[in-house]
C-alpha positions as CSV (number, residue, x, y, z in Angstrom):
1,M,102.6,76.8,85.8
2,Y,104.0,77.2,82.3
3,G,107.0,79.2,83.5
4,Y,105.7,82.7,82.6
5,P,107.3,85.3,85.0
6,K,104.8,85.8,87.9
7,D,105.6,89.5,88.4
8,Q,105.0,90.2,84.7
9,A,101.8,88.2,84.7
10,L,100.5,90.1,87.7
11,K,101.3,93.5,86.0
12,V,99.4,92.5,82.8
13,A,96.4,91.3,84.9
14,I,96.3,94.5,87.0
15,D,96.6,96.8,83.9
16,V,93.8,94.9,82.0
17,I,91.5,94.8,85.1
18,S,92.2,98.5,85.7
19,D,91.2,99.4,82.2
20,F,88.0,97.3,82.5
21,L,87.0,98.9,85.8
22,L,87.1,102.4,84.1
23,E,84.1,101.3,82.1
24,N,82.4,98.9,84.6
25,E,81.1,99.1,88.1
26,V,82.3,95.9,89.8
27,T,84.6,94.9,92.6
28,V,87.6,92.7,91.7
29,Y,89.7,90.8,94.2
30,I,93.1,89.7,93.1
31,V,94.4,86.8,95.2
32,I,98.1,86.2,95.2
33,F,99.4,83.0,96.6
34,D,103.1,83.7,96.2
35,K,104.4,86.9,97.8
36,A,107.3,86.8,95.4
37,A,104.9,87.7,92.6
38,Y,104.1,90.9,94.3
39,R,107.8,91.9,94.8
40,I,109.2,95.0,93.1
41,S,112.5,94.8,91.2
42,E,115.7,94.9,93.2
43,K,116.8,98.1,91.4
44,L,113.5,99.9,92.3
45,F,113.7,98.6,95.9
46,T,117.3,99.9,96.2
47,D,116.4,103.3,94.6
48,I,113.5,103.8,97.0
49,A,115.6,102.6,100.0
50,E,118.3,105.1,99.2
51,Y,115.8,107.9,98.7
52,I,114.3,107.1,102.1
53,D,117.7,107.0,103.7
54,D,118.8,110.3,102.2
55,N,115.6,112.2,103.1
56,Y,114.7,110.4,106.4
57,V,118.2,110.7,108.0
58,D,118.8,114.3,106.9
59,E,115.7,115.7,108.5
60,H,116.3,113.9,111.8
61,T,119.8,115.0,111.9
62,D,118.7,118.7,111.4
63,Y,116.2,118.3,114.1
64,R,118.7,117.0,116.6
65,C,121.1,119.9,115.8
66,E,118.3,122.5,116.2
67,S,117.3,120.9,119.5
68,M,120.9,121.1,120.8
69,R,121.1,124.8,119.9
70,M,118.0,125.7,121.9
71,S,119.3,127.9,124.7
72,A,117.7,129.1,128.0
73,P,117.2,132.7,126.8
74,V,115.5,131.5,123.6
75,Q,113.2,129.2,125.6
76,A,112.3,132.1,127.9
77,S,111.4,134.2,124.9
78,I,109.1,131.4,123.7
79,D,107.4,131.1,127.1
80,F,106.9,134.9,127.1
81,F,105.4,134.8,123.5
82,E,103.1,131.9,124.5
83,A,101.8,133.9,127.5
84,D,101.3,137.0,125.4
85,L,99.4,134.9,122.8
86,C,97.1,133.5,125.5
87,E,96.3,137.0,126.6
88,C,95.5,138.1,123.1
89,K,93.2,135.1,122.6
90,A,91.3,136.0,125.7
91,M,90.7,139.5,124.4
92,L,88.9,138.3,121.2
93,A,85.3,139.3,121.2
94,D,82.6,136.7,120.6
95,D,81.4,138.4,117.4
96,D,85.0,138.4,116.1
97,L,85.2,134.7,116.7
98,D,81.9,134.1,114.8
99,K,83.3,136.2,112.0
100,R,86.5,134.0,111.9
101,N,84.4,130.8,111.8
102,K,82.5,132.0,108.8
103,Q,85.9,132.5,107.0
104,I,86.9,128.9,107.2
105,D,88.6,127.7,104.1
106,E,87.2,125.1,101.7
107,S,87.0,121.5,103.1
108,F,88.7,118.4,101.7
109,S,85.4,117.4,100.0
110,Q,85.0,120.8,98.3
111,M,88.6,120.9,97.1
112,L,88.4,117.3,95.8
113,L,85.2,118.1,93.7
114,R,86.7,121.3,92.5
115,K,89.9,119.6,91.4
116,I,87.9,116.9,89.6
117,D,86.2,119.6,87.6
118,E,89.4,121.5,86.9
119,K,91.0,118.3,85.6
120,G,88.0,117.6,83.3
121,M,87.5,114.2,84.9
122,T,84.2,112.5,85.8
123,D,83.6,111.4,89.4
124,A,83.9,107.7,88.3
125,E,87.3,108.3,86.6
126,C,88.6,109.9,89.7
127,Y,87.6,107.4,92.3
128,K,88.4,104.4,90.1
129,K,91.9,105.8,89.4
130,A,92.2,106.3,93.2
131,N,91.3,102.6,93.8
132,I,88.3,103.8,95.9
133,D,84.9,102.3,95.8
134,R,81.8,104.2,94.8
135,K,80.1,104.0,98.2
136,L,83.0,105.8,99.9
137,F,83.2,108.5,97.2
138,S,79.4,109.1,97.6
139,K,79.9,109.7,101.4
140,I,82.6,112.2,100.6
141,R,80.5,113.9,98.0
142,S,77.4,114.2,100.2
143,D,79.2,115.3,103.4
144,I,81.1,118.6,103.0
145,H,82.8,117.9,106.4
146,Y,83.9,114.4,105.7
147,K,87.3,113.5,107.1
148,P,89.0,110.8,105.1
149,S,91.9,108.7,106.3
150,K,95.4,109.8,105.1
151,P,95.8,106.9,102.6
152,T,92.4,107.8,101.1
153,A,93.2,111.5,100.8
154,M,96.5,110.6,99.3
155,A,94.9,108.2,96.8
156,F,92.7,110.9,95.5
157,A,95.7,113.3,95.2
158,I,97.5,110.7,93.2
159,S,94.5,110.0,91.0
160,L,94.3,113.7,90.2
161,E,98.1,113.7,89.4
162,L,98.7,116.7,91.5
163,L,102.1,118.2,92.0
164,L,103.7,117.8,95.5
165,E,102.7,121.3,96.6
166,K,99.0,120.7,95.7
167,I,99.1,117.3,97.3
168,E,100.3,118.9,100.6
169,D,97.5,121.4,100.3
170,M,94.9,118.7,99.8
171,L,96.2,116.7,102.8
172,L,96.0,119.8,105.0
173,K,92.3,120.0,104.1
174,A,91.9,116.6,105.7
175,G,94.1,117.4,108.7
176,F,97.3,115.7,107.5
177,A,100.7,116.7,106.3
178,L,103.7,115.2,104.5
179,S,106.6,114.4,106.7
180,H,110.1,113.1,106.2
181,S,109.8,111.2,109.4
182,N,107.2,108.9,107.7
183,K,108.4,106.3,105.2
184,F,104.9,106.2,103.7
185,D,105.2,109.9,102.8
186,I,108.7,109.6,101.5
187,I,107.8,106.7,99.2
188,I,104.9,108.7,97.8
189,E,107.2,111.7,97.3
190,Y,109.7,109.4,95.4
191,F,107.1,108.4,92.8
192,I,105.8,111.9,92.4
193,S,109.4,113.1,91.8
194,K,109.6,110.5,89.0
195,G,106.2,111.6,87.5
196,N,104.8,108.2,88.2
197,Y,101.1,108.3,89.4
198,N,100.2,104.7,88.8
199,I,98.6,103.8,92.1
200,F,99.1,100.1,91.7
201,E,102.8,100.5,91.2
202,I,103.0,102.8,94.2
203,N,101.1,100.2,96.2
204,E,103.6,97.5,95.2
205,A,106.4,99.7,96.6
206,L,104.4,100.5,99.8
207,F,103.7,96.8,100.2
208,A,107.5,96.0,99.8
209,F,108.3,98.4,102.6
210,D,105.4,97.2,104.9
211,Q,103.4,100.5,104.6
212,S,99.7,101.1,104.4
213,L,98.3,100.9,100.8
214,L,96.4,103.6,98.9
215,G,92.7,103.2,98.2
216,A,90.6,100.2,98.9
């Protein structure tokens, strides 16, 4: 009401509350009555929009070109390969299948806990930076086979400040992948390319483009 810029006031509030939450267990709800206060700068919006356009359009163009080049002989080869693959699968012995099941790679939960240790972080530091509540983290820690949602898995990857290659690896553990046909993924990629792992700033951008938010 005194004329202080709303977007700057919100940033100050979020920064201070985030620092407070690193040392305290409490849930804070920020209520914004004016959507303009939660709007990213015009320059950032334009930069992200251009980044989306460059990456989103290129991949779809490539896909269409590849589809048009698909010929009948190639398709026949694919059909033959799939038939051969089915025959090979049928020949697998039960004991071999059991052996393969025992060689399953680490789960999302195992990778997350390992990465927390490797980064020298505490559990609380990780889930708070990820904007995740303690109850959900406890479920993930206690259940080795826990399957998080993609925004939750991505939030932990951002919290750990992983490089893009490692983020893709962590998402695969949860059954997901990064795709240039998804604006959510491209926006995340934009921030990683800039070395910006501030989950609240990323959420502001996701909100501006009507995408799911990270964390709680």
